[in-house]
C-alpha positions in Angstrom: 108.6 31.8 252.6 110.5 29.0 250.4 107.6 26.4 250.8 105.3 28.7 250.0 107.3 29.4 246.2 107.2 25.7 246.1 103.7 25.2 246.5 102.7 28.0 243.8 105.7 26.7 241.3 106.0 22.7 241.5 109.3 21.6 240.5 109.3 19.9 237.0 109.8 16.4 237.2 112.5 14.3 236.8 112.9 13.4 233.0 114.7 10.6 233.9 111.9 8.7 236.1 109.0 7.4 233.9 106.8 7.1 237.6 107.2 10.9 237.9 106.5 11.4 234.8 103.2 9.7 235.1 102.4 11.2 238.1 102.9 14.8 236.7 100.6 13.9 233.8 98.0 12.5 235.4 98.0 15.8 238.2 97.5 17.5 234.6 94.6 15.7 233.7 92.7 16.0 237.0 93.0 19.8 236.8 92.2 20.0 233.4 89.0 17.6 234.2 88.0 19.7 237.0 88.1 23.4 235.6 86.5 21.8 232.4 83.5 19.3 233.5 82.1 18.0 230.3 78.4 17.5 230.1 78.2 14.6 227.3 75.9 11.5 227.1 78.5 8.2 226.7 78.8 7.4 222.9 77.3 3.9 223.8 74.1 5.6 225.0 73.8 7.8 221.7 74.4 4.9 219.5 72.0 2.4 221.8 69.1 5.4 221.3 70.0 5.5 217.4 69.6 1.8 216.9 66.4 1.7 219.1 64.9 4.8 217.2 65.5 3.0 213.7 64.3 -0.6 214.8 61.3 1.3 216.4 60.4 3.0 212.7 61.3 0.1 210.5 61.1 -3.4 211.3 63.9 -4.2 209.0 66.1 -3.0 211.8 64.2 -4.8 214.2 64.8 -8.1 216.0 61.5 -8.9 216.1 59.6 -7.7 212.6 56.3 -9.1 213.5 55.3 -7.1 216.5 52.2 -6.5 218.1 50.8 -3.3 219.3 51.5 -3.5 222.8 55.4 -4.4 221.7 55.1 -1.4 219.7 54.4 0.6 222.6 56.5 -0.7 224.7 59.4 -0.3 222.4 58.2 3.4 221.9 58.6 3.7 226.2 61.7 2.5 226.1 62.8 4.9 223.4 61.7 7.8 225.8 63.6 6.2 228.7 66.9 6.3 226.3 66.6 9.5 225.1 65.6 10.9 228.3 69.1 9.2 229.6 71.2 10.9 226.8 69.0 14.0 227.4 70.1 14.3 231.2 73.7 14.5 230.0 73.3 18.2 228.4 69.9 19.1 229.9 68.6 19.5 233.3 66.0 16.7 234.4 62.9 19.0 234.3 63.4 20.1 231.0 64.5 16.6 229.5 61.1 15.4 230.2 59.3 18.1 228.4 61.6 17.5 225.3 61.1 13.6 225.3 57.5 14.3 225.2 57.7 17.2 222.3 60.3 15.0 220.2 57.8 11.8 220.5 55.2 14.4 219.0 57.4 14.7 215.8 57.9 10.8 215.3 54.7 10.5 213.3 55.7 13.1 210.5 59.1 11.9 210.5 57.9 8.3 209.9 56.4 9.5 206.7 59.1 11.7 205.4 61.8 8.6 206.0 58.9 6.3 203.8 58.8 9.0 201.0 62.6 8.8 201.2 63.2 5.1 201.3 60.4 5.5 197.9 62.6 8.4 196.3 65.7 6.3 196.6 63.9 3.0 195.1 62.8 5.0 192.3 65.6 7.0 191.5 68.2 4.1 191.7 67.9 1.2 188.7 70.1 -1.3 191.1 67.5 -1.0 194.5 65.2 -3.9 194.0 62.7 -3.5 197.2 62.3 -1.0 200.1 63.6 -3.6 202.5 66.8 -3.5 200.5 67.3 0.2 200.7 66.0 0.4 204.2 68.4 -2.2 205.5 71.3 -1.6 202.9 72.0 1.5 201.8 74.1 4.1 203.6 72.2 7.1 202.3 69.4 6.3 203.7 70.8 5.5 206.7 71.9 9.0 206.8 69.0 10.5 205.8 66.8 8.7 208.5 69.6 9.8 211.6 69.5 13.3 210.0 65.7 13.4 210.7 66.4 12.5 213.7 69.2 15.0 214.8 67.4 17.3 212.9 64.1 16.8 214.9 65.9 17.6 218.4 68.1 20.4 217.0 64.5 22.0 216.2 63.8 21.7 219.8 67.0 23.5 221.1 68.5 20.4 222.3 72.3 21.4 222.7 75.4 18.9 221.5 73.3 15.5 221.5 72.4 16.4 218.0 76.0 16.7 216.8 76.6 13.3 218.4 73.7 11.6 216.4 75.4 13.5 213.0 78.7 11.9 214.0 77.2 8.9 214.3 76.0 8.5 210.8 79.4 10.2 209.6 81.1 7.5 211.1 78.7 4.6 209.5 78.0 6.2 206.3 80.8 8.5 205.2 78.4 10.9 205.0 78.4 14.4 207.1 75.0 15.9 207.1 74.8 18.9 210.0 71.5 18.4 211.8 70.9 22.0 211.3 70.3 21.3 207.2 66.8 21.6 206.6 65.7 18.8 204.2 62.3 18.2 202.2 60.4 15.4 201.4 61.7 12.5 198.8 65.2 13.1 199.8 67.6 10.9 197.3 71.2 9.9 198.3 72.8 7.6 195.6 75.7 6.0 196.9 76.5 8.9 199.1 80.3 8.5 200.2 81.9 11.9 200.8 78.5 13.7 200.7 78.7 17.2 203.4 76.1 19.1 204.0 76.7 22.2 205.7 74.4 23.7 208.8 72.2 26.4 206.8 72.0 24.7 203.6 68.3 24.3 202.4 67.3 21.8 200.4 63.9 21.7 198.5 61.6 18.3 197.8 62.6 15.4 195.3 66.6 16.1 195.4 68.8 13.8 194.2 72.4 14.1 195.8 75.2 11.9 194.5 78.7 10.7 196.1 81.1 13.9 197.0 78.6 16.4 196.6 79.5 19.8 199.1 77.0 22.1 200.3 79.4 24.5 201.8 80.0 27.9 202.8 82.5 30.2 201.2 84.2 31.4 204.2 84.7 29.8 207.1 85.0 32.5 209.5 84.1 32.2 213.1 82.3 35.7 212.6 80.0 34.2 210.3 78.3 31.8 213.0 74.9 32.2 212.8 74.4 33.4 209.6 73.1 32.1 206.4 76.5 30.2 205.0 75.5 27.4 203.1 73.3 27.6 199.8 69.6 26.5 198.7 68.9 23.9 196.3 65.3 24.0 195.5 62.7 21.3 194.5 63.8 18.5 191.7 67.2 19.7 191.5 69.8 16.6 190.3 73.7 17.4 191.8 75.9 14.7 190.3 79.3 13.4 191.4 81.7 16.1 193.2 79.9 18.4 192.6 80.6 21.9 194.9 77.8 24.4 195.7 79.5 27.1 198.2 77.5 30.3 199.6 74.8 31.5 201.5 73.0 33.4 198.7 73.8 30.6 196.4 70.3 29.2 195.2 70.2 26.3 192.6 66.7 26.9 191.1 64.0 24.2 190.9 64.5 21.4 188.2 67.9 22.3 187.2 71.0 19.8 186.9 74.3 20.0 188.6 76.9 18.1 186.3 80.0 16.0 188.0 83.0 18.2 189.6 80.9 21.6 189.1 82.5 24.5 191.0 79.3 26.5 191.7 79.5 29.8 193.8 76.6 31.9 192.1 72.9 31.2 191.6 71.2 29.6 188.4 68.3 30.2 187.8 65.7 27.3 187.3 65.7 24.6 185.0 69.4 25.2 184.1 72.1 22.6 183.6 75.3 23.5 184.8 78.1 21.4 183.7 82.1 21.4 183.8 84.1 21.4 180.8 87.3 19.3 180.5 89.5 17.4 177.5 89.8 13.8 177.3 92.5 12.7 174.9 92.0 9.1 173.8 95.3 7.3 172.4 96.4 3.8 171.6 98.5 2.3 174.2 101.6 2.1 172.2 101.3 5.7 171.0 100.7 6.8 174.7 103.9 5.3 176.7 105.9 8.7 176.6 107.7 10.8 179.5 105.4 13.6 178.9 102.4 11.6 179.5 103.3 11.3 183.5 103.4 13.9 186.0 103.6 13.5 189.8 
């Protein structure tokens, strides 16, 4: 009887014996891994798929800029193989083949949208000198490109992988776009660091967003999952730095301008100008050196 009780309730490891602690912790990890199997593609394979997709669509990301038609078709074949490999970690082998073919059918439309995005960034940023510069050097374009790939897979019902792709973009650019977000043509992200766009956000065409913008939810309750939690941004809206627009019922009407640091939780009609008013004082340095001017 004592032996049975000991098997059911193993003795606590000796806290003074590091080898015993390592053994106990290793057993805990093994037990959890057996009970909680993770069906995830490797990070290396996910990033490889992203890089190969970008190299296929844009020669600026490829080693061989002047590729022939046969070489491009070979790249497309390799991309299908890359996608199939990462898909097999999250869906059955039979389903992965069908999804790979359906994703390939999305590539022409995805490519045309990304060309329009690059042109919108070039037209919207006086510092941009060429499409080549936008494609290879602008984090906003990189985030958009990866989002369009992730959104395509999300629209096909692929689990987990679109979110992993979004995190590749997030890590590389500081821009966090959920793969479920719907984004129209000619999308322009200027600078971009700190942008957050939620899962159910809907963005129209020719929209321009600056750094620090949040398109988020009013509530983070788990019970709200599956509902429209994030705002709708209609065509030709400009959102300046650090503007925050929240709520699934919030709509920013077309041709509106949302100024910097605005906190918006209600809809605004088309052609609105929404701005945050604050007081800025200007004094000479000699007059400003007072303890009342400092706060922590």
